[in-house]
LUMNUDO-384334 format. One record per atom (N, C-alpha, C): y, z, x; residue in three letters. Coordinates in steps of 0.001 Angstrom, whole numbers, plus 500000, padded with zeros to 6 digits. Example, Ala and Ser with C-alpha at 12.3 -4.5 7.8 and 13.67 -1.06 7.14 Angstrom:
494310507800513190ala;495500507800512300ala;496700507800513200ala;497750507080512850ser;498940507140513670ser;500030507870512900ser;
This chain:
715303258605380328met;715127257970379022met;715017259044377944met;715640258824376810lys;715604259749375692lys;714544259299374691lys;713724260244374252leu;712621259938373353leu;712638260850372132leu;712114260310371023lys;711957261134369831lys;710792262108370041lys;710776263164369243ile;709761264190369417ile;708358263638369181ile;708237262650368294gly;706930262065368041gly;706356261388369274gly;707210260702370030glu;706763260027371249glu;706425261053372336glu;707240262088372423ile;706954263168373380ile;705607263797373067ile;705352264063371780ala;704093264679371367ala;702916263767371681ala;703077262471371435lys;701999261506371668lys;701646261410373144lys;702650261349374003arg;702402261152375430arg;701979262442376145arg;702368263583375605ser;702020264862376232ser;700780265503375620ser;700357264992374454his;699223265553373702his;699504266984373261his;700774267269373007val;701192268577372509val;701815268381371127val;701370269106370106pro;701917268930368757pro;703426269153368701pro;704076268454367792ala;705529268571367640ala;705938270000367323ala;705116270693366509ser;705443272079366150ser;705450272976367387ser;704508272723368320thr;704458273496369559thr;705649273182370448thr;706036271922370484ile;707202271519371278ile;708445272251370780ile;708614272290369464arg;709777272993368893arg;709722274485369224arg;708514275033369210tyr;708349276451369546tyr;708751276705370995tyr;708329275825371910tyr;708683275979373315tyr;710185275869373523tyr;710824275010372749val;712290274891372823val;712929276219372414val;712421276786371324gly;712949278056370839gly;712749279195371814gly;711647279128372604glu;711350280163373587glu;712051279932374920glu;712760278800375036gly;713494278517376263gly;712665277868377356gly;711463277402377030leu;710618276747378025leu;710982275269378183leu;711574274708377149leu;712038273316377185leu;713520273279376839leu;714260272344377424pro;715683272233377079pro;715863271750375647pro;716943272153375027lys;717218271717373659lys;717487270214373629lys;717001269536372599pro;717221268086372503pro;718666267771372139pro;719036266533372377glu;720364266070371987glu;720318265624370533glu;721174266192369730lys;721205265878368306lys;721988264582368073lys;721318263577367504ala;722000262337367130ala;722667262514365771ala;721986263217364904asn;722523263591363597asn;721717264779363101asn;721908265135361852glu;721262266330361326glu;719737266224361332glu;719208265002361214lys;717758264821361126lys;717141264150362351lys;717946263783363310met;717431263041364455met;717847263717365763met;716862263922366651ala;717139264521367958ala;716329263777369010ala;716882263732370221tyr;716224263023371316tyr;715977263964372496tyr;714763263872373039tyr;714351264704374165tyr;714333263877375443tyr;714656264543376545asp;714570263872377839asp;713110263600378168asp;712832262444378755glu;711465262066379108glu;710828263066380073glu;711666263777380859ala;711152264768381807ala;710419265905381105ala;710633266057379799cys;709940267104379047cys;708433266891379052cys;707989265652379223ile;706555265366379221ile;705878266056380413ile;706456265884381604asp;705897266555382789asp;705975268066382646asp;707060268530382048arg;707230269970381865arg;706177270514380894arg;705900269754379859leu;704874270164378904leu;703494270196379548leu;703220269240380406arg;701936269224381107arg;701790270443382007arg;702906270814382658ala;702880272009383509ala;702644273260382672ala;703305273324381513ile;703138274479380625ile;701693274595380157ile;701127273457379746gln;699756273473379238gln;698761273854380329gln;699012273406381554glu;698120273773382660glu;698196275266382944glu;699412275792382992leu;699586277208383276leu;699046278082382151leu;699192277609380937lys;698743278384379781lys;697238278259379570lys;696715277041379712gly;695313276815379414gly;694382277060380576gly;694800276685381792lys;693930276820382955lys;694176278131383697lys;695429278533383793arg;695767279778384484arg;695808280973383536arg;696013280685382267tyr;696108281712381240tyr;697291282652381461tyr;698372282125382013phe;699585282917382165phe;700270283051380803phe;700814284232380499pro;701603284385379274pro;702911283611379391pro;703578283381378256leu;704749282515378242leu;705898283034379108leu;706067284358379188tyr;707191284859379987tyr;707008284541381466tyr;705736284547381945leu;705481284174383330leu;705657282670383524leu;705213281895382540ile;705391280446382611ile;706871280098382672ile;707658280798381892lys;709106280561381897lys;709695280846383266lys;709216281884383920asn;709696282229385250asn;709281281170386275asn;708063280659386139ile;707580279608387037ile;708407278336386852ile;708686277986385598leu;709492276793385317leu;710901276940385893leu;711422278162385845arg;712750278405386426arg;712752278091387912arg;711685278480388591arg;711588278184390019arg;711458276684390257arg;710716276006389382met;710579274556389512met;711928273869389319met;712759274413388433asp;714104273866388229asp;714961274019389485asp;714583274983390338glu;715313275203391586glu;714791274329392720glu;713817273450392404gly;713349272484393390gly;711974272742393969gly;711270273781393472leu;709942274086393998leu;708883273257393279leu;707774273005393961ser;706640272361393321ser;705947273369392423ser;705061272895391545leu;704325273802390666leu;703517274803391480leu;702876274328392537gln;702063275214393375gln;702914276282394047gln;704077275877394564glu;704981276850395195glu;705498277839394161glu;705836277333392972ala;706463278163391951ala;705532279237391412ala;704221278970391397glu;703291279951390844glu;702669280844391910glu;703140280751393144thr;702560281517394245thr;702559283015393975thr;703701283541393543val;703810284986393331val;702871285451392223val;702842284705391106glu;701982285092390001glu;700508285074390416glu;700128284080391216asn;698744284028391705asn;698439285233392586asn;699421285628393411ala;699217286766394310ala;699112288071393527ala;699951288216392511val;699985289463391750val;698828289562390767val;698568288476390045phe;697590288526388965phe;696223288004389370phe;696112287433390578gly;694828286949391053gly;694441285642390398gly;693375285047390919ser;692938283747390408ser;691564283799389771ser;690955284991389690asn;689608285081389120asn;689574284656387663asn;690712284842386981asp;690760284494385567asp;691558283222385341asp;691768282433386398ser;692643281275386310ser;692174280250385305ser;690889280198385035ala;690382279228384072ala;690193279844382687ala;690635281081382514gly;690483281735381229gly;689136282401381061gly;688232282268382048his;686917282885381952his;687065284391382139his;686278285148381350gly;686289286592381509gly;687330287271380669gly;688266286550380084leu;689260287164379223leu;688688287304377820leu;688650288528377323ile;688047288792376027ile;689007289582375155ile;688796289483373836asp;689669290196372910asp;689192291639372732asp;689912292380371921arg;689647293820371775arg;688268294111371168arg;687873293457370075pro;686539293742369531pro;685418293472370536pro;685543292369371286thr;684519292056372291thr;684531293084373405thr;685727293512373800phe;685844294525374852phe;685148295814374433phe;685366296238373218leu;684721297460372726leu;683202297312372728leu;682747296119372398gln;681306295877372337gln;680661295934373723gln;681287295276374706val;680652295187376026val;680807296475376834val;681819297282376529thr;682022298522377278thr;681365299724376605thr;681148299631375297gly;680586300763374579gly;681618301804374195gly;682894301541374476leu;683952302488374117leu;684210302456372611leu;684667303567372097thr;685097303600370706thr;686569303198370649thr;687033302849369465glu;688441302500369285glu;689335303672369689glu;688905304893369375lys;689681306081369723lys;689772306251371240lys;688643306063371943glu;688630306208373403glu;689526305159374064glu;689433303913373581leu;690240302848374159leu;691724303082373908leu;692065303445372687ser;693472303698372355ser;694034304843373190ser;693239305877373385gln;693679307019374180gln;693879306621375637gln;692940305832376185ala;693046305394377575ala;694275304509377775ala;694550303629376820glu;695712302750376927glu;697017303521376751glu;697007304505375882lys;698205305321375684lys;698554306100376945lys;697523306607377630leu;697751307350378876leu;698064306425380048leu;697665305148379927gly;697926304195381003gly;696823304104382033gly;695663304707381767ile;694575304602382743ile;693747303337382518ile;694052302603381451leu;693513301267381226leu;694639300415380658leu;694925299324381355ile;696045298461380974ile;695517297041380775ile;695550296497379545pro;695049295140379313pro;695674294132380273pro;694861293166380710phe;695314292179381684phe;696510291392381188phe;696488290956379926thr;697595290193379369thr;697512290260377852thr;698409289549377181thr;698385289466375726thr;698524288009375307thr;698042287716374121ser;698195286380373539ser;698418286557372050ser;699536286038371569gly;699860286219370159gly;700056287674369781gly;700514288462370742gly;700743289878370493gly;699492290733370554gly;698346290121370859lys;697088290863370927lys;696613290964372371lys;696048292120372764pro;695624292309374158pro;694398291480374512pro;694350291062375768leu;693178290389376316leu;692773291133377582leu;691478291255377811tyr;690956292065378903tyr;690160291190379865tyr;690268291516381170asn;689510290759382170asn;688352291601382716asn;687694291074383747asp;686519291756384303asp;686853293136384862asp;688026293270385487asp;688430294583386013asp;688556295602384880asp;689162295173383767asp;689292296068382614asp;687928296489382095asp;686990295542382044val;685642295844381565val;684976296883382461val;685110296703383793arg;684496297658384718arg;685092299049384554arg;686407299122384372val;687047300424384173val;686534301077382900val;686460300296381826gly;686000300852380560gly;684540301250380577gly;683690300365381118arg;682238300583381080arg;681754301549382152arg;682269301390383390asp;681729302133384526asp;682517303395384869asp;683687303560384281ala;684494304751384576ala;684732305574383311ala;685524305038382403ile;685903305824381218ile;684689306236380396ile;683776305298380172lys;682611305594379332lys;681714306650379961lys;681700306743381287lys;680798307664381970lys;681436309005382313lys;682729309162381996met;683402310421382305met;682705311644381714met;682301311614380435pro;681652312813379868pro;680381313215380602pro;679709312240381232asp;678456312542381940asp;678675313461383138asp;679911313459383684val;680212314300384842val;681209315402384482val;681378315629383173gly;682243316712382732gly;683723316408382767gly;684089315118382746met;685496314729382772met;685961314289381390met;687273314371381185ile;687901313786380005ile;688960312803380479ile;689402311937379586ile;690342310884379957ile;691615311448380576ile;692095312578380055his;693351313160380556his;693249313592382018his;692031313797382507asp;691866314258383891asp;692414313249384903asp;692507311976384525leu;692971310949385459leu;694428310544385238leu;695132311262384379ser;696523310898384100ser;697408311022385343ser;697001311889386290tyr;697796312039387516tyr;697830310743388315tyr;696774309933388230leu;696749308662388949leu;697834307718388449leu;698089307761387148val;699127306908386567val;700496307329387077val;700755308628387079asp;702053309138387544asp;702286308784389014asp;701277309020389848leu;701409308704391264leu;701474307197391485leu;700715306447390695gly;700719304992390824gly;702080304404390530gly;702746304910389514arg;704087304418389174arg;705076304691390302arg;704945305843390931lys;705835306162392052lys;705588305224393226lys;704310304910393489ile;703981303975394570ile;704568302602394279ile;704421302136393034val;704939300815392650val;706460300776392790val;707143301841392374glu;708602301904392510glu;709019301786393968glu;708302302478394863lys;708599302417396293lys;708371301012396828lys;707271300375396400glu;706959299029396868glu;708003298022396382glu;708448298164395151met;709463297264394610met;710790297423395352met;711145298663395646ala;712385298914396389ala;712304298311397784ala;711132298427398413leu;710936297849399747leu;711038296336399698leu;710434295725398675arg;710494294265398550arg;711933293789398379arg;712689294487397509arg;714085294090397284arg;714884294157398580arg;714622295180399379lys;715321295334400655lys;714977294200401614lys;713702293827401672ile;713250292820402636ile;713712291416402260ile;713715291092400957val;714032289718400540val;715521289506400296val;716324290558400414ala;717757290419400160ala;718363289327401050ala;719049288378400427gly;719707287313401176gly;718820286153401563gly;717520286228401226lys;716589285160401585lys;716655284023400563lys;716232282841400972ser;716167281700400065ser;715041281912399065ser;715032281089398021thr;713984281224397002thr;712600281068397606thr;712422280046398462arg;711116279818399083arg;710709280996399968arg;711651281526400751glu;711350282669401598glu;711048283906400759glu;711800284071399677asn;711573285199398771asn;710148285161398230asn;709718283988397775ile;708382283840397216ile;707314284076398278ile;707504283486399450arg;706519283641400527arg;706372285102400918arg;707506285790401096ile;707483287186401518ile;706883288068400428ile;707264287819399178thr;706742288616398064thr;705224288485397955thr;704721287254398091ala;703277287035398025ala;702564287763399163ala;703150287723400365glu;702532288382401520glu;702602289905401386glu;703721290412400888leu;703853291855400664leu;702845292336399623leu;702609291514398619thr;701616291859397599thr;700231291961398213thr;699896290994399076arg;698587291010399737arg;698442292256400611arg;699484292559401390ile;699450293733402256ile;699348295014401427ile;700127295068400339gly;700095296248399477gly;698724296467398864gly;698102295383398393asp;696754295491397819asp;695779296058398843asp;695879295565400074phe;694969296026401127phe;695193297501401443phe;696468297872401643tyr;696736299235402096tyr;696532300275401014tyr;696776299928399752arg;696505300906398696arg;695029301279398691arg;694186300274398795asp;692741300531398825asp;692337301253400113asp;692838300746401247tyr;692450301297402552tyr;692873302757402711tyr;694138303058402455leu;694653304401402704leu;694039305434401764leu;693935305095400476leu;693347306058399543leu;691886306334399884leu;691168305278400229arg;689757305459400589arg;689620306277401868arg;690460305975402874arg;690372306684404148arg;690831308133404017arg;691891308373403263leu;692355309741403042leu;691288310567402326leu;690612309932401357phe;689533310624400647phe;688401310949401608phe;688035310003402467gln;686964310225403440gln;687299311382404368gln;688543311418404859lys;688956312478405778lys;688946313840405099lys;689347313858403826gln;689335315129403105gln;687906315632402920gln;686980314712402642val;685569315087402512val;685041315609403842val;685420314944404940glu;684997315394406268glu;685485316815406541glu;686740317078406197gln;687286318418406403gln;686535319452405574gln;686218319078404335asn;685480320001403474asn;684096320292404040asn;683455319245404576ile;682133319426405171ile;682212320331406396ile;683234320090407244gln;683403320917408447gln;683636322378408075gln;684447322615407050lys;684702323987406606lys;683418324631406084lys;682651323839405329ser;681404324359404774ser;680408324698405882ser;680326323805406900leu;679415324050408024leu;679847325275408820leu;681157325392409030lys;681668326533409773lys;681376327833409042lys;681562327800407718lys;681291328984406903lys;679810329334406954lys;678957328283406885ser;677507328502406939ser;677083329063408296ser;677689328530409386asn;677358329012410735asn;677771330467410911asn;678950330798410399asn;679432332180410489asn;678515333127409722asn;678043332661408562lys;677150333480407753lys;675819333697408469lys;675326332617409107thr;674049332719409840thr;674183333666411026thr;675314333535411759ala;675540334410412920ala;675650335867412498ala;676282336100411346lys;676439337463410857lys;675071338060410497lys;674231337244409883met;672899337714409509met;672062338041410742met;672204337236411817lys;671481337485413045lys;671931338786413686lys;673241339065413641arg;673768340312414214arg;673249341513413441arg;673187341357412116gln;672714342465411290gln;671248342772411594gln;670447341716411858lys;669056341925412172lys;668889342629413501lys;669744342277414474arg;669668342926415789arg;670032344407415698arg;671014344663414834asp;671453346042414686asp;670425346862413907asp;
């Protein structure tokens, strides 16, 4: 059934201006023009608008991700199936919009100065969770990085640039993971692609944390063993000198 924009707005509870904006952004199909002043929308736009509002308001996904999810739904996936990858990559802790704060609030709760935050973002050691209206929004992870890491660096004699190597190495790891994913999902169906990508993301999250933590532990163990060996050698040398 074809409906005027006023009826679509009434039944979807989305303003006509927003509907036109979504059309312009490619989230909704263009209406059929009856004449210069009259256009008709497919009734299916109502369900699509509800999906958009849920993803935007409850999941807090930016429009480009919503557009990607809608594309998958157009290929026959359910909303839950279509958002699987985004949930795996971006997590669900902020799915209701809780914890997402703007820049002034972020500066207040972390204690960072505008200069410190701008420098950290320029180097890439702090990356805002998402944006809305062109402005950054920060989640709990961002707050912890700002408050518990960046803000405390001077206390241990560090500066922000000291961690720039993590960004360089991190980008290389991500490139390798993306190349591996492309290789594994090549030729797979959309559903298989999504399932595999979500599982690879979970595995990647686990192993990045596990391997870096374990490698660090082993390096500390080696340093301790070297220190003990050096101390033992020094003690043995002192004992020999006393005997002599």
